[in-house]
C-alpha positions as a LaTeX table, in Angstrom:
\begin{tabular}{lrrr}
\hline
Residue & $x$ (\AA) & $y$ (\AA) & $z$ (\AA) \\
\hline
Met1 & $-100.34$ & $-106.37$ & $-6.14$ \\
Glu2 & $-96.76$ & $-106.07$ & $-5.04$ \\
Ala3 & $-95.88$ & $-103.87$ & $-2.05$ \\
His4 & $-92.52$ & $-102.32$ & $-1.33$ \\
Leu5 & $-91.23$ & $-100.90$ & 1.91 \\
Val6 & $-89.16$ & $-97.78$ & 1.69 \\
Gly7 & $-87.47$ & $-95.28$ & 3.97 \\
Asp8 & $-88.20$ & $-95.41$ & 7.68 \\
Asp9 & $-90.72$ & $-98.25$ & 7.34 \\
Arg10 & $-88.06$ & $-100.49$ & 5.87 \\
Thr11 & $-85.48$ & $-99.45$ & 8.46 \\
Asp12 & $-87.91$ & $-99.98$ & 11.34 \\
Leu13 & $-88.89$ & $-103.43$ & 10.08 \\
Ala14 & $-85.25$ & $-104.45$ & 9.59 \\
Ala15 & $-84.50$ & $-103.44$ & 13.18 \\
Leu16 & $-87.10$ & $-105.96$ & 14.36 \\
Leu17 & $-85.65$ & $-108.93$ & 12.51 \\
Pro18 & $-84.09$ & $-111.53$ & 14.82 \\
Gly19 & $-80.38$ & $-112.17$ & 14.61 \\
Arg20 & $-79.68$ & $-108.89$ & 12.89 \\
Arg21 & $-77.67$ & $-106.05$ & 14.21 \\
Arg22 & $-77.98$ & $-102.45$ & 13.30 \\
Pro23 & $-75.27$ & $-101.32$ & 10.91 \\
Arg24 & $-72.63$ & $-99.19$ & 12.51 \\
Gln25 & $-71.58$ & $-95.96$ & 10.89 \\
Arg26 & $-68.26$ & $-97.55$ & 9.94 \\
Asp27 & $-70.09$ & $-100.44$ & 8.24 \\
Val28 & $-72.15$ & $-98.00$ & 6.20 \\
Ala29 & $-69.09$ & $-96.00$ & 5.15 \\
Glu30 & $-67.26$ & $-99.19$ & 4.14 \\
Ala31 & $-70.25$ & $-100.37$ & 2.10 \\
Arg32 & $-70.38$ & $-97.03$ & 0.29 \\
Arg33 & $-66.69$ & $-97.27$ & $-0.59$ \\
Glu34 & $-67.20$ & $-100.78$ & $-1.94$ \\
Ile35 & $-70.21$ & $-99.71$ & $-4.00$ \\
Asp36 & $-68.30$ & $-96.70$ & $-5.31$ \\
Ala37 & $-65.59$ & $-99.10$ & $-6.49$ \\
Val38 & $-67.95$ & $-101.62$ & $-8.10$ \\
Leu39 & $-70.40$ & $-99.43$ & $-10.00$ \\
Pro40 & $-67.83$ & $-97.72$ & $-12.27$ \\
Thr41 & $-66.34$ & $-101.15$ & $-13.01$ \\
Leu42 & $-69.78$ & $-102.39$ & $-14.05$ \\
Ala43 & $-70.19$ & $-99.33$ & $-16.24$ \\
Asp44 & $-66.89$ & $-100.13$ & $-17.98$ \\
Ala45 & $-68.11$ & $-103.67$ & $-18.65$ \\
Ala46 & $-71.64$ & $-102.66$ & $-19.70$ \\
Asp47 & $-72.68$ & $-101.69$ & $-23.17$ \\
His48 & $-72.94$ & $-97.89$ & $-23.51$ \\
Ala49 & $-76.44$ & $-98.33$ & $-24.95$ \\
Leu50 & $-77.52$ & $-99.95$ & $-21.70$ \\
Leu51 & $-76.28$ & $-97.02$ & $-19.64$ \\
Thr52 & $-78.21$ & $-94.55$ & $-21.80$ \\
Gln53 & $-81.42$ & $-96.37$ & $-20.84$ \\
Leu54 & $-81.02$ & $-95.56$ & $-17.16$ \\
Pro55 & $-83.49$ & $-93.12$ & $-15.61$ \\
Pro56 & $-82.33$ & $-89.48$ & $-15.47$ \\
Gly57 & $-79.54$ & $-88.96$ & $-12.94$ \\
His58 & $-78.62$ & $-92.62$ & $-12.52$ \\
Ala59 & $-75.56$ & $-92.59$ & $-14.79$ \\
Gly60 & $-73.76$ & $-90.59$ & $-12.11$ \\
Leu61 & $-73.99$ & $-93.60$ & $-9.81$ \\
Phe62 & $-71.84$ & $-95.46$ & $-12.30$ \\
Gly63 & $-69.31$ & $-92.66$ & $-12.60$ \\
Cys64 & $-70.67$ & $-91.73$ & $-16.03$ \\
Thr65 & $-72.14$ & $-88.58$ & $-17.45$ \\
Gly66 & $-74.84$ & $-88.49$ & $-20.00$ \\
Pro67 & $-78.55$ & $-88.80$ & $-20.47$ \\
Gly68 & $-78.91$ & $-91.72$ & $-18.03$ \\
\hline
\end{tabular}
């Protein structure tokens, strides 16, 4: 059985890891900008059929509209 940590549990565990620092607000904002730049580029490169297989609402992450 595979277990996944989500939400606060994942954040709390990550805070305990040695040699890690908590992300600063600026780091988070920069990461979001980078992701926002990469995902639409991936959508342009991906086959449209692949994007239609995404779960409902996920196409918006790639800057697309449609059933995915």
